[in-house]
SEVEX-557884 format. One record per atom (N, C-alpha, C): residue number from 1; residue in three letters; atom name; y, z negated, x negated. Coordinates in steps of 0.02 Angstrom, whole numbers. Each point is the difference from the previous one (the first is absolute). Layout:
! SEVEX-557884
<pt><resi>NUM</resi><resn>ala</resn><name>CA</name><py>Y</py><pz>Z</pz><px>X</px></pt>
...
//
This chain:
! SEVEX-557884
<pt><resi>1</resi><resn>met</resn><name>N</name><py>-463</py><pz>151</pz><px>268</px></pt>
<pt><resi>1</resi><resn>met</resn><name>CA</name><py>71</py><pz>9</pz><px>6</px></pt>
<pt><resi>1</resi><resn>met</resn><name>C</name><py>15</py><pz>75</pz><px>2</px></pt>
<pt><resi>2</resi><resn>lys</resn><name>N</name><py>44</py><pz>20</pz><px>45</px></pt>
<pt><resi>2</resi><resn>lys</resn><name>CA</name><py>17</py><pz>70</pz><px>8</px></pt>
<pt><resi>2</resi><resn>lys</resn><name>C</name><py>44</py><pz>24</pz><px>-58</px></pt>
<pt><resi>3</resi><resn>arg</resn><name>N</name><py>-14</py><pz>59</pz><px>-25</px></pt>
<pt><resi>3</resi><resn>arg</resn><name>CA</name><py>38</py><pz>28</pz><px>-54</px></pt>
<pt><resi>3</resi><resn>arg</resn><name>C</name><py>63</py><pz>33</pz><px>27</px></pt>
<pt><resi>4</resi><resn>ser</resn><name>N</name><py>56</py><pz>-10</pz><px>-33</px></pt>
<pt><resi>4</resi><resn>ser</resn><name>CA</name><py>63</py><pz>28</pz><px>22</px></pt>
<pt><resi>4</resi><resn>ser</resn><name>C</name><py>4</py><pz>75</pz><px>-14</px></pt>
<pt><resi>5</resi><resn>arg</resn><name>N</name><py>35</py><pz>35</pz><px>43</px></pt>
<pt><resi>5</resi><resn>arg</resn><name>CA</name><py>12</py><pz>72</pz><px>-12</px></pt>
<pt><resi>5</resi><resn>arg</resn><name>C</name><py>50</py><pz>10</pz><px>-56</px></pt>
<pt><resi>6</resi><resn>phe</resn><name>N</name><py>39</py><pz>-51</pz><px>-14</px></pt>
<pt><resi>6</resi><resn>phe</resn><name>CA</name><py>54</py><pz>6</pz><px>-49</px></pt>
<pt><resi>6</resi><resn>phe</resn><name>C</name><py>-16</py><pz>-42</pz><px>-62</px></pt>
<pt><resi>7</resi><resn>ser</resn><name>N</name><py>16</py><pz>28</pz><px>-58</px></pt>
<pt><resi>7</resi><resn>ser</resn><name>CA</name><py>-9</py><pz>-38</pz><px>-62</px></pt>
<pt><resi>7</resi><resn>ser</resn><name>C</name><py>61</py><pz>-45</pz><px>-10</px></pt>
<pt><resi>8</resi><resn>glu</resn><name>N</name><py>-6</py><pz>-45</pz><px>-49</px></pt>
<pt><resi>8</resi><resn>glu</resn><name>CA</name><py>56</py><pz>-44</pz><px>-14</px></pt>
<pt><resi>8</resi><resn>glu</resn><name>C</name><py>63</py><pz>39</pz><px>-19</px></pt>
<pt><resi>9</resi><resn>glu</resn><name>N</name><py>-10</py><pz>55</pz><px>-38</px></pt>
<pt><resi>9</resi><resn>glu</resn><name>CA</name><py>56</py><pz>41</pz><px>-20</px></pt>
<pt><resi>9</resi><resn>glu</resn><name>C</name><py>36</py><pz>30</pz><px>60</px></pt>
<pt><resi>10</resi><resn>gln</resn><name>N</name><py>-39</py><pz>25</pz><px>49</px></pt>
<pt><resi>10</resi><resn>gln</resn><name>CA</name><py>29</py><pz>29</pz><px>60</px></pt>
<pt><resi>10</resi><resn>gln</resn><name>C</name><py>36</py><pz>-52</pz><px>41</px></pt>
<pt><resi>11</resi><resn>ile</resn><name>N</name><py>-30</py><pz>-59</pz><px>6</px></pt>
<pt><resi>11</resi><resn>ile</resn><name>CA</name><py>31</py><pz>-54</pz><px>39</px></pt>
<pt><resi>11</resi><resn>ile</resn><name>C</name><py>67</py><pz>-19</pz><px>-31</px></pt>
<pt><resi>12</resi><resn>ile</resn><name>N</name><py>1</py><pz>-9</pz><px>-65</px></pt>
<pt><resi>12</resi><resn>ile</resn><name>CA</name><py>62</py><pz>-19</pz><px>-34</px></pt>
<pt><resi>12</resi><resn>ile</resn><name>C</name><py>52</py><pz>55</pz><px>6</px></pt>
<pt><resi>13</resi><resn>gly</resn><name>N</name><py>-22</py><pz>63</pz><px>-2</px></pt>
<pt><resi>13</resi><resn>gly</resn><name>CA</name><py>46</py><pz>56</pz><px>11</px></pt>
<pt><resi>13</resi><resn>gly</resn><name>C</name><py>32</py><pz>-2</pz><px>69</px></pt>
<pt><resi>14</resi><resn>ile</resn><name>N</name><py>-41</py><pz>-15</pz><px>51</px></pt>
<pt><resi>14</resi><resn>ile</resn><name>CA</name><py>26</py><pz>-6</pz><px>68</px></pt>
<pt><resi>14</resi><resn>ile</resn><name>C</name><py>51</py><pz>-57</pz><px>5</px></pt>
<pt><resi>15</resi><resn>leu</resn><name>N</name><py>-17</py><pz>-56</pz><px>-31</px></pt>
<pt><resi>15</resi><resn>leu</resn><name>CA</name><py>47</py><pz>-57</pz><px>1</px></pt>
<pt><resi>15</resi><resn>leu</resn><name>C</name><py>64</py><pz>15</pz><px>-37</px></pt>
<pt><resi>16</resi><resn>lys</resn><name>N</name><py>-3</py><pz>39</pz><px>-53</px></pt>
<pt><resi>16</resi><resn>lys</resn><name>CA</name><py>61</py><pz>19</pz><px>-36</px></pt>
<pt><resi>16</resi><resn>lys</resn><name>C</name><py>43</py><pz>47</pz><px>42</px></pt>
<pt><resi>17</resi><resn>glu</resn><name>N</name><py>-32</py><pz>42</pz><px>41</px></pt>
<pt><resi>17</resi><resn>glu</resn><name>CA</name><py>38</py><pz>41</pz><px>48</px></pt>
<pt><resi>17</resi><resn>glu</resn><name>C</name><py>39</py><pz>-44</pz><px>48</px></pt>
<pt><resi>18</resi><resn>his</resn><name>N</name><py>-32</py><pz>-54</pz><px>22</px></pt>
<pt><resi>18</resi><resn>his</resn><name>CA</name><py>33</py><pz>-47</pz><px>46</px></pt>
<pt><resi>18</resi><resn>his</resn><name>C</name><py>59</py><pz>-33</pz><px>-35</px></pt>
<pt><resi>19</resi><resn>gln</resn><name>N</name><py>-9</py><pz>-19</pz><px>-63</px></pt>
<pt><resi>19</resi><resn>gln</resn><name>CA</name><py>54</py><pz>-32</pz><px>-37</px></pt>
<pt><resi>19</resi><resn>gln</resn><name>C</name><py>58</py><pz>49</pz><px>-11</px></pt>
<pt><resi>20</resi><resn>ala</resn><name>N</name><py>-16</py><pz>65</pz><px>-3</px></pt>
<pt><resi>20</resi><resn>ala</resn><name>CA</name><py>51</py><pz>50</pz><px>-10</px></pt>
<pt><resi>20</resi><resn>ala</resn><name>C</name><py>43</py><pz>12</pz><px>62</px></pt>
<pt><resi>21</resi><resn>gly</resn><name>N</name><py>-22</py><pz>-26</pz><px>56</px></pt>
<pt><resi>21</resi><resn>gly</resn><name>CA</name><py>42</py><pz>4</pz><px>60</px></pt>
<pt><resi>21</resi><resn>gly</resn><name>C</name><py>-33</py><pz>29</pz><px>61</px></pt>
<pt><resi>22</resi><resn>leu</resn><name>N</name><py>-61</py><pz>26</pz><px>-4</px></pt>
<pt><resi>22</resi><resn>leu</resn><name>CA</name><py>-33</py><pz>25</pz><px>59</px></pt>
<pt><resi>22</resi><resn>leu</resn><name>C</name><py>-23</py><pz>-58</pz><px>44</px></pt>
<pt><resi>23</resi><resn>gly</resn><name>N</name><py>1</py><pz>11</pz><px>65</px></pt>
<pt><resi>23</resi><resn>gly</resn><name>CA</name><py>-20</py><pz>-52</pz><px>47</px></pt>
<pt><resi>23</resi><resn>gly</resn><name>C</name><py>-76</py><pz>-9</pz><px>1</px></pt>
<pt><resi>24</resi><resn>ala</resn><name>N</name><py>-21</py><pz>-59</pz><px>19</px></pt>
<pt><resi>24</resi><resn>ala</resn><name>CA</name><py>-72</py><pz>-15</pz><px>2</px></pt>
<pt><resi>24</resi><resn>ala</resn><name>C</name><py>-35</py><pz>43</pz><px>52</px></pt>
<pt><resi>25</resi><resn>lys</resn><name>N</name><py>29</py><pz>9</pz><px>58</px></pt>
<pt><resi>25</resi><resn>lys</resn><name>CA</name><py>-31</py><pz>40</pz><px>53</px></pt>
<pt><resi>25</resi><resn>lys</resn><name>C</name><py>-8</py><pz>73</pz><px>-22</px></pt>
<pt><resi>26</resi><resn>glu</resn><name>N</name><py>51</py><pz>27</pz><px>-34</px></pt>
<pt><resi>26</resi><resn>glu</resn><name>CA</name><py>-5</py><pz>69</pz><px>-25</px></pt>
<pt><resi>26</resi><resn>glu</resn><name>C</name><py>-56</py><pz>7</pz><px>-51</px></pt>
<pt><resi>27</resi><resn>leu</resn><name>N</name><py>-5</py><pz>-47</pz><px>-46</px></pt>
<pt><resi>27</resi><resn>leu</resn><name>CA</name><py>-52</py><pz>2</pz><px>-51</px></pt>
<pt><resi>27</resi><resn>leu</resn><name>C</name><py>-69</py><pz>-5</pz><px>31</px></pt>
<pt><resi>28</resi><resn>cys</resn><name>N</name><py>-7</py><pz>-44</pz><px>49</px></pt>
<pt><resi>28</resi><resn>cys</resn><name>CA</name><py>-65</py><pz>-8</pz><px>33</px></pt>
<pt><resi>28</resi><resn>cys</resn><name>C</name><py>-21</py><pz>64</pz><px>35</px></pt>
<pt><resi>29</resi><resn>arg</resn><name>N</name><py>46</py><pz>31</pz><px>33</px></pt>
<pt><resi>29</resi><resn>arg</resn><name>CA</name><py>-14</py><pz>63</pz><px>34</px></pt>
<pt><resi>29</resi><resn>arg</resn><name>C</name><py>-16</py><pz>55</pz><px>-50</px></pt>
<pt><resi>30</resi><resn>lys</resn><name>N</name><py>38</py><pz>3</pz><px>-54</px></pt>
<pt><resi>30</resi><resn>lys</resn><name>CA</name><py>-9</py><pz>52</pz><px>-51</px></pt>
<pt><resi>30</resi><resn>lys</resn><name>C</name><py>-68</py><pz>-4</pz><px>-34</px></pt>
<pt><resi>31</resi><resn>his</resn><name>N</name><py>-22</py><pz>-61</pz><px>-15</px></pt>
<pt><resi>31</resi><resn>his</resn><name>CA</name><py>-62</py><pz>-10</pz><px>-38</px></pt>
<pt><resi>31</resi><resn>his</resn><name>C</name><py>-60</py><pz>-18</pz><px>44</px></pt>
<pt><resi>32</resi><resn>gly</resn><name>N</name><py>12</py><pz>-9</pz><px>65</px></pt>
<pt><resi>32</resi><resn>gly</resn><name>CA</name><py>-55</py><pz>-12</pz><px>46</px></pt>
<pt><resi>32</resi><resn>gly</resn><name>C</name><py>-30</py><pz>-69</pz><px>-5</px></pt>
<pt><resi>33</resi><resn>val</resn><name>N</name><py>41</py><pz>-51</pz><px>-9</px></pt>
<pt><resi>33</resi><resn>val</resn><name>CA</name><py>-24</py><pz>-69</pz><px>-2</px></pt>
<pt><resi>33</resi><resn>val</resn><name>C</name><py>36</py><pz>-40</pz><px>55</px></pt>
<pt><resi>34</resi><resn>ser</resn><name>N</name><py>-30</py><pz>-55</pz><px>18</px></pt>
<pt><resi>34</resi><resn>ser</resn><name>CA</name><py>31</py><pz>-42</pz><px>52</px></pt>
<pt><resi>34</resi><resn>ser</resn><name>C</name><py>54</py><pz>-44</pz><px>-30</px></pt>
<pt><resi>35</resi><resn>asp</resn><name>N</name><py>42</py><pz>-26</pz><px>43</px></pt>
<pt><resi>35</resi><resn>asp</resn><name>CA</name><py>53</py><pz>-46</pz><px>-23</px></pt>
<pt><resi>35</resi><resn>asp</resn><name>C</name><py>-31</py><pz>-62</pz><px>-33</px></pt>
<pt><resi>36</resi><resn>ala</resn><name>N</name><py>-54</py><pz>-25</pz><px>29</px></pt>
<pt><resi>36</resi><resn>ala</resn><name>CA</name><py>-32</py><pz>-60</pz><px>-27</px></pt>
<pt><resi>36</resi><resn>ala</resn><name>C</name><py>-26</py><pz>12</pz><px>-70</px></pt>
<pt><resi>37</resi><resn>thr</resn><name>N</name><py>-29</py><pz>59</pz><px>-11</px></pt>
<pt><resi>37</resi><resn>thr</resn><name>CA</name><py>-25</py><pz>17</pz><px>-66</px></pt>
<pt><resi>37</resi><resn>thr</resn><name>C</name><py>57</py><pz>4</pz><px>-50</px></pt>
<pt><resi>38</resi><resn>phe</resn><name>N</name><py>54</py><pz>31</pz><px>20</px></pt>
<pt><resi>38</resi><resn>phe</resn><name>CA</name><py>58</py><pz>6</pz><px>-45</px></pt>
<pt><resi>38</resi><resn>phe</resn><name>C</name><py>26</py><pz>-69</pz><px>-20</px></pt>
<pt><resi>39</resi><resn>tyr</resn><name>N</name><py>8</py><pz>-44</pz><px>48</px></pt>
<pt><resi>39</resi><resn>tyr</resn><name>CA</name><py>27</py><pz>-67</pz><px>-16</px></pt>
<pt><resi>39</resi><resn>tyr</resn><name>C</name><py>-50</py><pz>-42</pz><px>-40</px></pt>
<pt><resi>40</resi><resn>lys</resn><name>N</name><py>-65</py><pz>11</pz><px>11</px></pt>
<pt><resi>40</resi><resn>lys</resn><name>CA</name><py>-50</py><pz>-34</pz><px>-41</px></pt>
<pt><resi>40</resi><resn>lys</resn><name>C</name><py>4</py><pz>24</pz><px>-72</px></pt>
<pt><resi>41</resi><resn>trp</resn><name>N</name><py>8</py><pz>66</pz><px>-9</px></pt>
<pt><resi>41</resi><resn>trp</resn><name>CA</name><py>9</py><pz>28</pz><px>-67</px></pt>
<pt><resi>41</resi><resn>trp</resn><name>C</name><py>62</py><pz>-29</pz><px>-33</px></pt>
<pt><resi>42</resi><resn>arg</resn><name>N</name><py>54</py><pz>-4</pz><px>39</px></pt>
<pt><resi>42</resi><resn>arg</resn><name>CA</name><py>63</py><pz>-25</pz><px>-28</px></pt>
<pt><resi>42</resi><resn>arg</resn><name>C</name><py>-6</py><pz>-72</pz><px>-22</px></pt>
<pt><resi>43</resi><resn>ser</resn><name>N</name><py>-37</py><pz>-41</pz><px>37</px></pt>
<pt><resi>43</resi><resn>ser</resn><name>CA</name><py>-9</py><pz>-69</pz><px>-20</px></pt>
<pt><resi>43</resi><resn>ser</resn><name>C</name><py>-44</py><pz>-7</pz><px>-61</px></pt>
<pt><resi>44</resi><resn>lys</resn><name>N</name><py>-49</py><pz>45</pz><px>-8</px></pt>
<pt><resi>44</resi><resn>lys</resn><name>CA</name><py>-46</py><pz>-4</pz><px>-56</px></pt>
<pt><resi>44</resi><resn>lys</resn><name>C</name><py>27</py><pz>35</pz><px>-62</px></pt>
<pt><resi>45</resi><resn>tyr</resn><name>N</name><py>28</py><pz>60</pz><px>8</px></pt>
<pt><resi>45</resi><resn>tyr</resn><name>CA</name><py>20</py><pz>40</pz><px>-58</px></pt>
<pt><resi>45</resi><resn>tyr</resn><name>C</name><py>76</py><pz>5</pz><px>-10</px></pt>
<pt><resi>46</resi><resn>gly</resn><name>N</name><py>39</py><pz>-32</pz><px>42</px></pt>
<pt><resi>46</resi><resn>gly</resn><name>CA</name><py>73</py><pz>6</pz><px>-4</px></pt>
<pt><resi>46</resi><resn>gly</resn><name>C</name><py>26</py><pz>-21</pz><px>-68</px></pt>
<pt><resi>47</resi><resn>gly</resn><name>N</name><py>39</py><pz>43</pz><px>-32</px></pt>
<pt><resi>47</resi><resn>gly</resn><name>CA</name><py>31</py><pz>-15</pz><px>-64</px></pt>
<pt><resi>47</resi><resn>gly</resn><name>C</name><py>-46</py><pz>10</pz><px>-60</px></pt>
<pt><resi>48</resi><resn>met</resn><name>N</name><py>-61</py><pz>24</pz><px>11</px></pt>
<pt><resi>48</resi><resn>met</resn><name>CA</name><py>-47</py><pz>10</pz><px>-55</px></pt>
<pt><resi>48</resi><resn>met</resn><name>C</name><py>6</py><pz>70</pz><px>-29</px></pt>
<pt><resi>49</resi><resn>glu</resn><name>N</name><py>-22</py><pz>5</pz><px>-61</px></pt>
<pt><resi>49</resi><resn>glu</resn><name>CA</name><py>-8</py><pz>66</pz><px>-32</px></pt>
<pt><resi>49</resi><resn>glu</resn><name>C</name><py>-75</py><pz>16</pz><px>3</px></pt>
<pt><resi>50</resi><resn>val</resn><name>N</name><py>-17</py><pz>62</pz><px>-15</px></pt>
<pt><resi>50</resi><resn>val</resn><name>CA</name><py>-69</py><pz>23</pz><px>4</px></pt>
<pt><resi>50</resi><resn>val</resn><name>C</name><py>-46</py><pz>-40</pz><px>-46</px></pt>
<pt><resi>51</resi><resn>ser</resn><name>N</name><py>23</py><pz>-14</pz><px>-60</px></pt>
<pt><resi>51</resi><resn>ser</resn><name>CA</name><py>-42</py><pz>-38</pz><px>-48</px></pt>
<pt><resi>51</resi><resn>ser</resn><name>C</name><py>-14</py><pz>-70</pz><px>25</px></pt>
<pt><resi>52</resi><resn>glu</resn><name>N</name><py>49</py><pz>-31</pz><px>32</px></pt>
<pt><resi>52</resi><resn>glu</resn><name>CA</name><py>-9</py><pz>-67</pz><px>27</px></pt>
<pt><resi>52</resi><resn>glu</resn><name>C</name><py>-50</py><pz>1</pz><px>58</px></pt>
<pt><resi>53</resi><resn>ala</resn><name>N</name><py>2</py><pz>52</pz><px>41</px></pt>
<pt><resi>53</resi><resn>ala</resn><name>CA</name><py>-46</py><pz>6</pz><px>57</px></pt>
<pt><resi>53</resi><resn>ala</resn><name>C</name><py>-72</py><pz>10</pz><px>-25</px></pt>
<pt><resi>54</resi><resn>lys</resn><name>N</name><py>-8</py><pz>39</pz><px>-53</px></pt>
<pt><resi>54</resi><resn>lys</resn><name>CA</name><py>-67</py><pz>10</pz><px>-28</px></pt>
<pt><resi>54</resi><resn>lys</resn><name>C</name><py>-26</py><pz>-65</pz><px>-29</px></pt>
<pt><resi>55</resi><resn>arg</resn><name>N</name><py>43</py><pz>-39</pz><px>-32</px></pt>
<pt><resi>55</resi><resn>arg</resn><name>CA</name><py>-20</py><pz>-65</pz><px>-28</px></pt>
<pt><resi>55</resi><resn>arg</resn><name>C</name><py>-19</py><pz>-48</pz><px>57</px></pt>
<pt><resi>56</resi><resn>leu</resn><name>N</name><py>37</py><pz>1</pz><px>54</px></pt>
<pt><resi>56</resi><resn>leu</resn><name>CA</name><py>-16</py><pz>-42</pz><px>58</px></pt>
<pt><resi>56</resi><resn>leu</resn><name>C</name><py>-68</py><pz>18</pz><px>28</px></pt>
<pt><resi>57</resi><resn>lys</resn><name>N</name><py>-15</py><pz>64</pz><px>5</px></pt>
<pt><resi>57</resi><resn>lys</resn><name>CA</name><py>-65</py><pz>22</pz><px>26</px></pt>
<pt><resi>57</resi><resn>lys</resn><name>C</name><py>-57</py><pz>-23</pz><px>-46</px></pt>
<pt><resi>58</resi><resn>ala</resn><name>N</name><py>11</py><pz>6</pz><px>-66</px></pt>
<pt><resi>58</resi><resn>ala</resn><name>CA</name><py>-51</py><pz>-22</pz><px>-48</px></pt>
<pt><resi>58</resi><resn>ala</resn><name>C</name><py>-11</py><pz>-75</pz><px>5</px></pt>
<pt><resi>59</resi><resn>leu</resn><name>N</name><py>53</py><pz>-39</pz><px>9</px></pt>
<pt><resi>59</resi><resn>leu</resn><name>CA</name><py>-7</py><pz>-72</pz><px>8</px></pt>
<pt><resi>59</resi><resn>leu</resn><name>C</name><py>-36</py><pz>-19</pz><px>64</px></pt>
<pt><resi>60</resi><resn>glu</resn><name>N</name><py>13</py><pz>37</pz><px>54</px></pt>
<pt><resi>60</resi><resn>glu</resn><name>CA</name><py>-35</py><pz>-13</pz><px>63</px></pt>
<pt><resi>60</resi><resn>glu</resn><name>C</name><py>-75</py><pz>12</pz><px>-6</px></pt>
<pt><resi>61</resi><resn>val</resn><name>N</name><py>-18</py><pz>54</pz><px>-35</px></pt>
<pt><resi>61</resi><resn>val</resn><name>CA</name><py>-72</py><pz>15</pz><px>-11</px></pt>
<pt><resi>61</resi><resn>val</resn><name>C</name><py>-32</py><pz>-54</pz><px>-42</px></pt>
<pt><resi>62</resi><resn>glu</resn><name>N</name><py>34</py><pz>-20</pz><px>-54</px></pt>
<pt><resi>62</resi><resn>glu</resn><name>CA</name><py>-26</py><pz>-53</pz><px>-43</px></pt>
<pt><resi>62</resi><resn>glu</resn><name>C</name><py>-7</py><pz>-66</pz><px>38</px></pt>
<pt><resi>63</resi><resn>asn</resn><name>N</name><py>49</py><pz>-16</pz><px>41</px></pt>
<pt><resi>63</resi><resn>asn</resn><name>CA</name><py>-2</py><pz>-61</pz><px>39</px></pt>
<pt><resi>63</resi><resn>asn</resn><name>C</name><py>-59</py><pz>0</pz><px>49</px></pt>
<pt><resi>64</resi><resn>ala</resn><name>N</name><py>-14</py><pz>57</pz><px>31</px></pt>
<pt><resi>64</resi><resn>ala</resn><name>CA</name><py>-57</py><pz>5</pz><px>46</px></pt>
<pt><resi>64</resi><resn>ala</resn><name>C</name><py>-66</py><pz>-12</pz><px>-37</px></pt>
<pt><resi>65</resi><resn>lys</resn><name>N</name><py>-6</py><pz>28</pz><px>-60</px></pt>
<pt><resi>65</resi><resn>lys</resn><name>CA</name><py>-61</py><pz>-10</pz><px>-39</px></pt>
<pt><resi>65</resi><resn>lys</resn><name>C</name><py>-9</py><pz>-73</pz><px>-19</px></pt>
<pt><resi>66</resi><resn>leu</resn><name>N</name><py>55</py><pz>-32</pz><px>-19</px></pt>
<pt><resi>66</resi><resn>leu</resn><name>CA</name><py>-4</py><pz>-70</pz><px>-20</px></pt>
<pt><resi>66</resi><resn>leu</resn><name>C</name><py>-17</py><pz>-45</pz><px>60</px></pt>
<pt><resi>67</resi><resn>lys</resn><name>N</name><py>27</py><pz>16</pz><px>58</px></pt>
<pt><resi>67</resi><resn>lys</resn><name>CA</name><py>-16</py><pz>-39</pz><px>60</px></pt>
<pt><resi>67</resi><resn>lys</resn><name>C</name><py>-74</py><pz>6</pz><px>18</px></pt>
<pt><resi>68</resi><resn>lys</resn><name>N</name><py>-27</py><pz>60</pz><px>-7</px></pt>
<pt><resi>68</resi><resn>lys</resn><name>CA</name><py>-70</py><pz>11</pz><px>14</px></pt>
<pt><resi>68</resi><resn>lys</resn><name>C</name><py>-44</py><pz>-39</pz><px>-49</px></pt>
<pt><resi>69</resi><resn>leu</resn><name>N</name><py>18</py><pz>2</pz><px>-64</px></pt>
<pt><resi>69</resi><resn>leu</resn><name>CA</name><py>-36</py><pz>-36</pz><px>-51</px></pt>
<pt><resi>69</resi><resn>leu</resn><name>C</name><py>2</py><pz>-75</pz><px>13</px></pt>
<pt><resi>70</resi><resn>leu</resn><name>N</name><py>58</py><pz>-26</pz><px>19</px></pt>
<pt><resi>70</resi><resn>leu</resn><name>CA</name><py>6</py><pz>-72</pz><px>15</px></pt>
<pt><resi>70</resi><resn>leu</resn><name>C</name><py>-44</py><pz>-19</pz><px>60</px></pt>
<pt><resi>71</resi><resn>ala</resn><name>N</name><py>0</py><pz>41</pz><px>51</px></pt>
<pt><resi>71</resi><resn>ala</resn><name>CA</name><py>-41</py><pz>-15</pz><px>60</px></pt>
<pt><resi>71</resi><resn>ala</resn><name>C</name><py>-74</py><pz>-1</pz><px>-18</px></pt>
<pt><resi>72</resi><resn>glu</resn><name>N</name><py>-21</py><pz>46</pz><px>-42</px></pt>
<pt><resi>72</resi><resn>glu</resn><name>CA</name><py>-71</py><pz>1</pz><px>-21</px></pt>
<pt><resi>72</resi><resn>glu</resn><name>C</name><py>-17</py><pz>-62</pz><px>-41</px></pt>
<pt><resi>73</resi><resn>gln</resn><name>N</name><py>44</py><pz>-21</pz><px>-44</px></pt>
<pt><resi>73</resi><resn>gln</resn><name>CA</name><py>-12</py><pz>-60</pz><px>-40</px></pt>
<pt><resi>73</resi><resn>gln</resn><name>C</name><py>-2</py><pz>-62</pz><px>44</px></pt>
<pt><resi>74</resi><resn>met</resn><name>N</name><py>44</py><pz>-4</pz><px>50</px></pt>
<pt><resi>74</resi><resn>met</resn><name>CA</name><py>0</py><pz>-57</pz><px>45</px></pt>
<pt><resi>74</resi><resn>met</resn><name>C</name><py>-65</py><pz>-3</pz><px>40</px></pt>
<pt><resi>75</resi><resn>met</resn><name>N</name><py>-26</py><pz>57</pz><px>20</px></pt>
<pt><resi>75</resi><resn>met</resn><name>CA</name><py>-64</py><pz>1</pz><px>36</px></pt>
<pt><resi>75</resi><resn>met</resn><name>C</name><py>-56</py><pz>-23</pz><px>-46</px></pt>
<pt><resi>76</resi><resn>asp</resn><name>N</name><py>0</py><pz>21</pz><px>-63</px></pt>
<pt><resi>76</resi><resn>asp</resn><name>CA</name><py>-51</py><pz>-22</pz><px>-47</px></pt>
<pt><resi>76</resi><resn>asp</resn><name>C</name><py>2</py><pz>-76</pz><px>-10</px></pt>
<pt><resi>77</resi><resn>val</resn><name>N</name><py>60</py><pz>-28</pz><px>-8</px></pt>
<pt><resi>77</resi><resn>val</resn><name>CA</name><py>7</py><pz>-72</pz><px>-9</px></pt>
<pt><resi>77</resi><resn>val</resn><name>C</name><py>-24</py><pz>-37</pz><px>62</px></pt>
<pt><resi>78</resi><resn>ser</resn><name>N</name><py>18</py><pz>25</pz><px>58</px></pt>
<pt><resi>78</resi><resn>ser</resn><name>CA</name><py>-20</py><pz>-31</pz><px>63</px></pt>
<pt><resi>78</resi><resn>ser</resn><name>C</name><py>-77</py><pz>0</pz><px>7</px></pt>
<pt><resi>79</resi><resn>thr</resn><name>N</name><py>-30</py><pz>56</pz><px>-17</px></pt>
<pt><resi>79</resi><resn>thr</resn><name>CA</name><py>-73</py><pz>6</pz><px>4</px></pt>
<pt><resi>79</resi><resn>thr</resn><name>C</name><py>-34</py><pz>-49</pz><px>-49</px></pt>
<pt><resi>80</resi><resn>leu</resn><name>N</name><py>26</py><pz>-4</pz><px>-61</px></pt>
<pt><resi>80</resi><resn>leu</resn><name>CA</name><py>-28</py><pz>-45</pz><px>-49</px></pt>
<pt><resi>80</resi><resn>leu</resn><name>C</name><py>6</py><pz>-73</pz><px>22</px></pt>
<pt><resi>81</resi><resn>lys</resn><name>N</name><py>57</py><pz>-18</pz><px>27</px></pt>
<pt><resi>81</resi><resn>lys</resn><name>CA</name><py>9</py><pz>-69</pz><px>24</px></pt>
<pt><resi>81</resi><resn>lys</resn><name>C</name><py>-48</py><pz>-16</pz><px>57</px></pt>
<pt><resi>82</resi><resn>glu</resn><name>N</name><py>-10</py><pz>49</pz><px>43</px></pt>
<pt><resi>82</resi><resn>glu</resn><name>CA</name><py>-46</py><pz>-10</pz><px>55</px></pt>
<pt><resi>82</resi><resn>glu</resn><name>C</name><py>-71</py><pz>-9</pz><px>-25</px></pt>
<pt><resi>83</resi><resn>met</resn><name>N</name><py>-20</py><pz>40</pz><px>-48</px></pt>
<pt><resi>83</resi><resn>met</resn><name>CA</name><py>-68</py><pz>-5</pz><px>-27</px></pt>
<pt><resi>83</resi><resn>met</resn><name>C</name><py>-10</py><pz>-66</pz><px>-38</px></pt>
<pt><resi>84</resi><resn>leu</resn><name>N</name><py>50</py><pz>-23</pz><px>-36</px></pt>
<pt><resi>84</resi><resn>leu</resn><name>CA</name><py>-5</py><pz>-62</pz><px>-36</px></pt>
<pt><resi>84</resi><resn>leu</resn><name>C</name><py>-3</py><pz>-60</pz><px>48</px></pt>
<pt><resi>85</resi><resn>gly</resn><name>N</name><py>36</py><pz>6</pz><px>56</px></pt>
<pt><resi>85</resi><resn>gly</resn><name>CA</name><py>0</py><pz>-53</pz><px>50</px></pt>
<pt><resi>85</resi><resn>gly</resn><name>C</name><py>-68</py><pz>-9</pz><px>32</px></pt>
<pt><resi>86</resi><resn>lys</resn><name>N</name><py>-37</py><pz>53</pz><px>9</px></pt>
<pt><resi>86</resi><resn>lys</resn><name>CA</name><py>-66</py><pz>-4</pz><px>32</px></pt>
<pt><resi>86</resi><resn>lys</resn><name>C</name><py>-52</py><pz>-29</pz><px>-47</px></pt>
<pt><resi>87</resi><resn>asn</resn><name>N</name><py>7</py><pz>13</pz><px>-65</px></pt>
<pt><resi>87</resi><resn>asn</resn><name>CA</name><py>-50</py><pz>-22</pz><px>-48</px></pt>
<pt><resi>87</resi><resn>asn</resn><name>C</name><py>6</py><pz>-75</pz><px>-16</px></pt>
<pt><resi>88</resi><resn>phe</resn><name>N</name><py>58</py><pz>-28</pz><px>7</px></pt>
<pt><resi>88</resi><resn>phe</resn><name>CA</name><py>8</py><pz>-70</pz><px>-19</px></pt>
<pt><resi>88</resi><resn>phe</resn><name>C</name><py>12</py><pz>-41</pz><px>60</px></pt>
//
């Protein structure tokens, strides 16, 4: 996954500028991001504070680790079932 040039704090700052009354096109031009990126940020981080965004990021990382662990366990179970099926 590509790393963003902007931190969560910077993204939320840009969105707060938009809430203060600056237009989306002006902000995109000022910060060098595309319209699509701006609207994606707004859908993900809109209305959040910095602490909430950091918590969201931590939960996403934890969720990815848990999904990987679950996939590994499911492969182990599948392998064991296959081996037991051949022996009996």
